[in-house]
Backbone bond lengths (Angstrom), bond angles and torsions (degrees), N, CA, C in turn:
res aa  C-N    CA-C-N  psi(-1)  N-CA   C-N-CA  omega(-1)  CA-C   N-CA-C  phi
1 M - - - 1.447 - - 1.533 111.16 -
2 K 1.340 115.87 -40.04 1.467 119.71 178.97 1.516 110.43 -63.75
3 T 1.325 116.87 -37.76 1.461 120.96 -179.25 1.525 110.53 -64.50
4 I 1.312 116.95 -41.98 1.466 120.74 179.65 1.529 110.07 -64.57
5 A 1.314 116.88 -42.55 1.465 120.67 178.80 1.526 110.94 -64.24
6 L 1.317 117.07 -39.27 1.461 121.20 178.95 1.518 110.90 -65.49
7 V 1.308 117.09 -46.78 1.466 121.35 179.82 1.524 110.19 -63.40
8 A 1.318 117.49 -42.98 1.467 120.75 179.09 1.522 111.57 -62.27
9 S 1.322 117.24 -41.33 1.467 119.85 179.90 1.528 111.37 -68.54
10 L 1.325 117.69 -36.33 1.462 120.65 176.94 1.522 111.48 -65.64
11 V 1.311 117.19 -40.12 1.463 120.89 178.33 1.521 110.07 -64.98
12 L 1.318 117.24 -43.03 1.461 120.50 178.84 1.520 111.85 -65.13
13 L 1.319 117.33 -42.29 1.463 120.93 -179.11 1.514 112.74 -70.48
14 S 1.321 117.30 -28.51 1.463 119.55 -178.30 1.518 111.41 -67.08
15 G 1.320 118.35 -21.59 1.449 121.42 179.32 1.517 113.39 -89.41
16 C 1.311 118.69 -5.09 1.468 121.95 -177.62 1.520 110.63 -75.57
17 T 1.302 115.56 137.36 1.449 121.29 175.37 1.527 107.99 -109.16
18 I 1.317 115.22 130.00 1.464 121.75 -178.98 1.522 108.28 -117.78
19 T 1.320 116.52 132.25 1.462 120.62 177.23 1.522 108.30 -90.44
20 K 1.317 115.55 123.86 1.468 122.06 -179.02 1.519 109.77 -106.04
21 E 1.320 115.66 153.64 1.463 121.33 175.09 1.525 108.57 -93.41
22 A 1.325 115.78 119.82 1.461 120.58 177.11 1.521 108.59 -79.58
23 K 1.320 115.82 122.62 1.468 121.42 -177.67 1.520 110.14 -111.99
24 I 1.318 116.04 156.05 1.468 121.22 -179.58 1.517 109.17 -64.46
25 S 1.326 115.34 125.16 1.460 120.34 179.59 1.524 112.14 -113.80
26 E 1.337 116.93 -24.19 1.470 120.13 -179.42 1.521 109.25 -156.87
27 V 1.325 115.51 141.03 1.461 122.20 177.75 1.516 108.03 -134.13
28 D 1.333 116.67 129.98 1.461 121.78 175.54 1.527 107.37 -122.62
29 T 1.311 115.95 99.18 1.462 121.44 -175.83 1.521 111.96 -64.11
30 T 1.318 117.42 -39.07 1.462 121.51 -177.04 1.522 112.03 -61.26
31 S 1.330 116.90 -47.18 1.463 120.01 -178.63 1.524 112.47 -94.21
32 G 1.321 118.37 -4.28 1.451 121.74 178.08 1.522 113.50 70.77
33 L 1.325 117.14 38.90 1.460 121.09 -179.88 1.526 110.58 -107.55
34 V 1.324 115.05 138.05 1.454 121.80 174.30 1.522 106.81 -128.41
35 R 1.320 115.85 128.75 1.459 120.68 177.52 1.522 108.86 -117.46
36 L 1.319 115.42 131.76 1.458 123.07 176.13 1.517 107.80 -112.92
37 S 1.326 117.16 145.17 1.461 120.63 -178.08 1.521 111.89 -137.92
38 F 1.339 114.11 156.48 1.460 121.72 169.84 1.520 107.83 -149.63
39 D 1.332 116.11 157.76 1.467 121.99 -178.99 1.519 110.85 -96.39
40 Q 1.331 114.54 146.85 1.458 121.58 176.30 1.514 107.86 -132.04
41 Q 1.327 116.17 117.45 1.461 120.66 -178.46 1.522 110.24 -81.56
42 M 1.339 114.51 162.68 1.451 121.24 179.34 1.536 109.67 -57.65
43 M 1.306 115.84 139.64 1.468 124.12 179.78 1.522 112.24 61.22
44 Q 1.316 117.36 27.86 1.455 122.15 177.68 1.522 107.15 -119.98
45 N 1.294 116.35 133.55 1.452 120.86 177.51 1.525 107.15 -101.12
46 A 1.319 116.52 90.91 1.467 121.04 -176.27 1.522 110.00 -94.57
47 T 1.325 115.35 137.61 1.456 121.75 173.46 1.525 107.50 -125.03
48 Y 1.322 115.67 176.45 1.462 120.59 177.91 1.521 108.21 -138.09
49 D 1.303 116.32 155.39 1.457 122.29 177.43 1.529 107.62 -81.82
50 Q 1.331 116.29 111.10 1.467 120.27 -176.59 1.524 112.08 -62.60
51 N 1.320 117.69 -37.94 1.469 120.47 179.60 1.522 111.50 -66.43
52 D 1.322 116.54 -41.04 1.461 120.75 178.70 1.531 110.45 -65.37
53 A 1.332 117.14 -42.48 1.464 120.96 178.29 1.529 110.58 -64.20
54 Q 1.331 116.96 -39.84 1.467 120.76 178.30 1.528 110.74 -63.11
55 R 1.336 117.34 -42.94 1.472 120.87 178.61 1.531 111.04 -62.57
56 T 1.330 116.07 -41.86 1.469 120.06 179.18 1.518 110.52 -62.54
57 A 1.326 116.82 -45.41 1.470 120.86 179.65 1.530 110.68 -65.90
58 N 1.325 117.88 -42.30 1.475 120.88 177.62 1.523 111.01 -58.54
59 R 1.328 116.33 -46.02 1.464 121.01 -179.84 1.526 111.05 -59.23
60 Q 1.328 116.31 -44.62 1.465 119.97 -179.35 1.525 110.68 -66.02
61 C 1.329 117.26 -41.79 1.463 120.28 178.29 1.526 111.13 -62.73
62 Q 1.320 117.02 -41.22 1.464 120.63 179.61 1.525 111.46 -65.92
63 Q 1.323 117.41 -32.93 1.467 120.09 175.82 1.528 111.08 -66.77
64 M 1.319 116.79 -25.05 1.472 121.16 179.12 1.525 111.79 -91.43
65 G 1.350 118.39 -0.67 1.455 121.48 177.29 1.513 114.76 97.90
66 Y 1.313 117.58 7.08 1.461 121.26 177.24 1.526 109.44 -95.53
67 A 1.320 116.63 164.18 1.462 120.81 -177.95 1.517 112.62 -82.79
68 T 1.327 117.49 -44.78 1.461 120.18 -173.67 1.527 111.23 -156.46
69 A 1.324 115.49 170.56 1.468 121.97 179.96 1.520 109.43 -117.12
70 F 1.331 115.81 140.57 1.459 122.10 176.46 1.518 109.06 -118.54
71 F 1.335 116.16 127.40 1.465 121.64 176.46 1.524 107.85 -69.21
72 Y 1.331 116.56 136.49 1.462 118.32 175.89 1.523 110.16 -141.49
73 G 1.316 114.43 156.16 1.454 120.36 -179.34 1.515 111.54 74.06
74 K 1.300 115.14 -161.82 1.459 122.47 177.21 1.519 107.76 -116.10
75 P 1.333 117.31 158.33 1.461 118.38 173.97 1.532 110.15 -58.72
76 V 1.325 116.57 134.45 1.462 122.19 -178.16 1.523 108.16 -99.95
77 E 1.336 116.60 122.97 1.458 121.83 179.42 1.520 109.51 -102.82
78 T 1.322 116.26 127.01 1.459 122.71 179.19 1.524 108.28 -126.73
79 C 1.325 115.89 130.50 1.459 119.34 178.59 1.530 108.36 -72.85
80 S 1.332 115.76 123.06 1.462 119.85 -177.95 1.525 113.00 -107.67
81 L 1.342 117.94 -7.54 1.464 121.42 177.56 1.529 108.94 -149.84
82 I 1.329 115.71 115.00 1.464 121.58 -178.18 1.521 108.77 -111.60
83 S 1.330 115.35 135.67 1.461 121.63 174.01 1.519 106.86 -127.11
84 G 1.311 115.94 107.51 1.466 119.94 -174.87 1.516 108.84 68.21
85 S 1.327 116.48 -118.31 1.462 119.73 177.52 1.527 111.65 -107.53
86 A 1.330 117.32 4.43 1.462 120.96 -177.75 1.521 111.49 -101.42
87 C 1.299 114.75 140.70 1.465 120.70 175.06 1.529 107.44 -87.35
88 M 1.304 116.96 116.47 1.459 122.03 -176.73 1.534 112.62 -88.59
89 N 1.336 116.87 -25.03 1.458 121.21 -177.86 1.520 109.30 -150.91
90 K 1.336 116.37 132.35 1.459 121.97 177.22 1.517 109.15 -113.66
91 T 1.314 115.17 147.46 1.456 121.25 169.77 1.518 107.06 -105.44
92 V 1.324 116.72 123.87 1.463 122.31 178.95 1.521 107.57 -102.77
93 T 1.336 116.24 124.53 1.463 121.89 -176.77 1.520 110.26 -114.75
94 L 1.330 116.34 130.54 1.458 123.96 176.91 1.519 107.66 -106.97
95 Q 1.325 116.71 136.16 1.462 120.46 -176.23 1.530 110.76 -113.14
96 Y 1.328 114.65 136.37 1.456 121.52 178.71 1.524 109.10 -129.51
97 Q 1.326 115.87 141.84 1.460 122.85 176.04 1.518 108.01 -107.69
98 C 1.324 117.10 124.37 1.466 121.47 177.50 1.524 108.58 -79.48
99 R 1.333 115.46 136.97 1.467 119.81 -178.71 1.520 110.46 -139.16
100 G 1.313 114.58 158.49 1.455 121.20 176.32 1.514 111.81 78.07
101 M 1.309 114.94 164.70 1.458 119.92 178.67 1.519 109.00 -109.79
102 A 1.310 115.48 133.89 1.457 120.01 176.04 1.523 108.46 -87.21
103 F 1.307 116.07 133.51 1.451 121.00 179.60 1.512 109.60 -105.51
104 N 1.307 115.20 138.74 1.450 120.87 176.75 1.537 106.87 -92.98
105 H 1.325 116.98 111.63 1.458 121.50 -175.90 1.526 110.75 -90.70
106 T 1.304 115.71 71.56 1.466 120.19 176.76 1.524 108.53 -108.75
107 T 1.276 115.35 154.94 1.457 119.36 178.67 1.528 109.32 -78.17
108 P 1.317 116.85 138.34 1.470 119.29 -179.57 1.541 111.02 -65.53
109 T 1.306 115.09 147.65 1.480 120.72 -179.78 1.519 109.70 -106.93
110 W 1.317 116.78 61.34 1.463 121.01 -177.35 1.447 109.49 -83.87
């Protein structure tokens, strides 16, 4: 009976989608790259809010003096925890390229 309950709960949980917050994991000011990451556990269908990730990347790019961030490539999945031959936890990385120059619109103090 316990086995049936365990299998049923695993099947139900495998269909759950969880929204994760992508956080800044790496910044390269010289090349204008911003990488955001989130973790996805085994049998978890994790997604992220694209608008929230875009705002986070834009903010970081603007702090580095760029105007905006552009998403490029595909999300990169890297196994961060292996048990035997199974990947128990993945790290999903989103890559953004900072572009344009941000201008500081202050009045000159001549």
